[in-house]
N, C-alpha and C positions, 0 to 999 in steps of 0.2 A: 783890345778889349776894354781898357779903361775908359776910352772916350765914348764907348757905346753904353756905358752904365747910366742908369737913371739915378739922379741925385735928389735928395729931399731938400727942402728950403734951408734947413739949418746946416746942410753939408756944403753950401756954396764955397766957403774958403778951401775945403778939401778938394772940391771939384776943380777949382782953379789950379791948385798945386798938382793934382794928378794929371790934368791935361798938359801942364808944362813938362811934367816927367815924360809923358807919352811923346810929346814933340821932340824932346831931347833924345829919347831912345831912337826915334825914327831918324833923327839927324846922325846919331852915332852909327846906326846900322848902315846908313847910306854914305857915310863920310870916309873916304880913303886917305884924306890928307893927314899930315903929321899932327895937326892941331887936335889935341885930345879934349873932349868935353866930358870924359867919364867922371872926373873929379866933381865937376859942377852937378852932374847927374846924380852921383852918390849923395851929395849934400842935400839936393832937392828931394831925393827919395826918402832920406832920413826925416827931413822936415815934414814931408807929406804923411809919413807913418806916424810921427809924433802928434801931428794935428788930429789924425783919425783917432788915435788912442786917447788923447785928451778929451775930445768931443764925446766919445762913447763911454768914457769913465764917469761922466756926470750928466747923463741924459735926464731931462725932465719927464714926468709922466706923459705929457702931450707929445714930446718927441718920441718916446717909446711907442705911443699909439701909432705915430706915423711910420716907424720902423716895422711894427707888427703888420701894417697894411702895405708895406712896400711891394710894388708890382712884381719884383723879381724874387721875392722871398719864396723858398721852396714850399710847394703845396702838397696836398694829400698824395697825388699820383707820383710826385717826386720821391716821397717817402716809400711808397709801395715799390717803385722800381729800385730804390736804393737799399731796402732792408727786408723785403718780403720775397721769398722764392715761390715759384709756382702759384702765383696769385690767381684765383678763379673768382671773377666777380659774380655776384648773385643779384639779380634785378627784380624790381617790382614789389609792391606791398600786398598783392593778391586781393586787393579790394578796389582800387581806383586806377592807379597809374604808376609809372616808373618816375622817380624824382632823381634827377641827376645832381642835385645839390648835396645829397648824401650818397656816398659810394661805399659798398661793403662787399666782403667776400672772404674766402678761406685761403690760407697760404701758410708758409713756414717761416718763422722768424727765428734765426739762429738754430735751426733744426727742430724747433717746437711748433707743432700745428696750432694755429690760432685763427680766430675770427677777427678780421680787422674792419672797422667801420669809421668813417670820418667825413668831414665836410670838404668839398672840393670847390674852390672859388673860380677856377679857370685862369689861364695865364695870358690869353689874348682876347680881343673883343668877342670873337666868335665863341671861344670857350667860356667866357664870363656869362654870356647870354644863355648858352646851353646849360650851364651849371647854376644859373640864377644868382651869380656872385656868392655862392655858398649859403644862400638863405633858403632853408628847406620849407616845404609845404607839409601838410599833415601826412601825405603819403610817404614823405621821406622818413618821418619819425615812425610811421607804421612799418616801413621796410626795416628800420633799425630794430624794432621790436621783434619782427619775424626772424631776423638774423640772430638776435640774441637767443631766441627760442631754439633755433637750430644748434647754436653753441652749447646751450644747456643740455639738449638731447644727446649730443655727441661728446660731451665733457671737454669742450674746447675753451681755453681761456679767451677772454675778449680784450682786444686792444682798440682804443678809440683815439682818433686824432681830431682835435677840435680847432676849427678855423672858420668862424662865422660872425658877422656883425649882429646876428640875431635871426630868429625864425622869421619867415616871410609874412608880413602883415597885410597881405592883399585880401580883398573881399572874398574871392573864391576859397582861399585858405581858411578864412574865418568860418565861412559857410560849411566847410567840410570838417570843422571841429579841430582847429589848430591847438587851442588850449588843452583840450582833452587828449590829443595825440601826444603833446609834450608831457603832460602829467602821467599818462600811461607808460610812456617811454622811460621816464624817471623811475617810476614804480617798478618797471621790468628790470632796470639796472639794479635797483635796491634788492630785488628778490632773487637774483642769480645765485646759483650754488657754485658757479665757477668764478675764479678771480677776474676782475676787470681793472685794467690799467689805462689811464687817460693821459694824454699829453696835449697841452694847449700849444699849438705850433705857430699861431698868429694871433687872431682875435678870439676871445671866448666871450660871446655876447649873450648875456642873460639866460632865459629859459631855453633858448635855442642851443646853448652850449650845455647847460646842466642836463638836458634830456639824454645826452650820451656820455656825460662826464660824472655821473654819480658812481664813483669808482672806489675800489679799495686803495688805490694809490693814484694821486694826481700830480703830474709834473708840469712845469711851464718852462718854455724856452726863456732865456735870460731877458730878451726884449719883447716878449709877448705880453698881452694884457688880458685881464679877465674882469668883466664888468657886469654890473647889475642892469645897466643900460648904456648905450654908446654915449661918449661924452657930449655929442651933439644933441641926442635925445634928452639926456639929463639936464642940459642947459636950457632946452626948450621948456621942460617941465618946471624947473626951479625958477628960472628968470625970464621965461617967455622969449628967450633970445639964444638961438643956436650958435651965434657968433661967440658966446661965452664958453665954448667947448673947452678952451684951455683951462679956465677956472674949474670947470666940472672935473676934468681929468685930474687936476691937482688935488681936489678935495675928496675924490671918490676912493682913493687907495686902490688903484687898479693894477699896479705893477707886480711882477713876480716876487720882488723883494718884500713888498708890503704884505702880500698874501702869505708868504712863507712865515713871516713874523706872526701873523694872526692864526696860523695853523690851518688855513683853508687848503693849502697845497702841501705836498710832502717833500718837494725838492725842486731845484732849478737846474736846468741843463744849459751849460755855458754855450755862448755863441762866439764865433770868431770876431775879432775887432772889426767893427764896421757893419755888423749884422750877419744873420744867417745866409743872406744872398751872396756874400763874398766868398763863402766856402761851403756850398751846399752838401757835398759829400761828407765833410767833417761833422756837420751838425746832424745829418741823418745817422751816421755811425754812432755818434754820442747818444742820440735818442734810442737807437736799437739796443745799445748796451744797458742803458738805464731801464728800459722796459723789460729786458731779459732778466736783469737782476731782481726787479720787483716781482716778476712772475715766479722766480725761483723760490721766493719767500713762502709761497703757498703750496709748494710741492709737498704732498703727504698730509695736507690739512683736510679735515672733513668739510662737507658742505656747510654744516652748521657753523664751524669755526670761520669759514670764509665769509658767510653771510653776517655773522656777528661782528667780525672785524670791520666790515663796511658800515654797518649800522652804528657801531660805537663811534666810528670816525665822525659821522655827520651829527650824531647827538652831542658830541663833545664841542662842536663849533659854537663859539660865542659864549661858552660857559666860564671860560677863564677870565 
């Protein structure tokens, strides 16, 4: 498995160690001779684990952006399979089309009926094209509004999983009212009388993320990022040079740790050493528990209390 893994640029030393470990394991498995290589293997395994822990303990904001975009990172459908029972997808915005960049439907999370909505990036070339890399068009946000309306009618809490570089900026999307769809989706979140809990599972890109993340509680995975614009876009705007994305990422305060400090998010869900893709089921289980805990806070609260809680949260941002 190790040698099939996709490694990021800054993981090269780890990749070398892990491939050596894999080679030695293969030798040990196939070696019947008396010469034991197990001691060398243990030493190398320890060294490899330590290199991984050391690297991930001090990731820069740009490295975190790369981890958040890792092709093997668990996506929306992985979370659905791992934490939602009896998921029934609901398609279409009833106005124009079905947008596969945003998926939503009803299911049960730890026994509680919920409406789950989120971005799906796709995990192979065909999937990425089908889901437009998780970049939604207006019909995606209009579908989200429609599903939130159903949740409101049937008193279902809403869970949203955010993973997008941003809303799709194509001409067709703009012609069909992209900005209006995002604004109305954000407004719909704000007005819900049922609790809404959001988790940024990868990238939270600008209005494309806020449109479904205007929630009572917002959590981020440890190595996810939440940005006002992607580092590349910000570098293009500020310095007319997208190659300065590293500088932009460093200056923009986009990490979960920074945003928790600013009070923009409510908590961080830990990832396994080496990122969420190294132990998908553990991350999904941790996210499910955190979402369930957050939803439990609102049991027995009135519609007004739930709405007020959400509004106060956003009004308080930037005031301290």
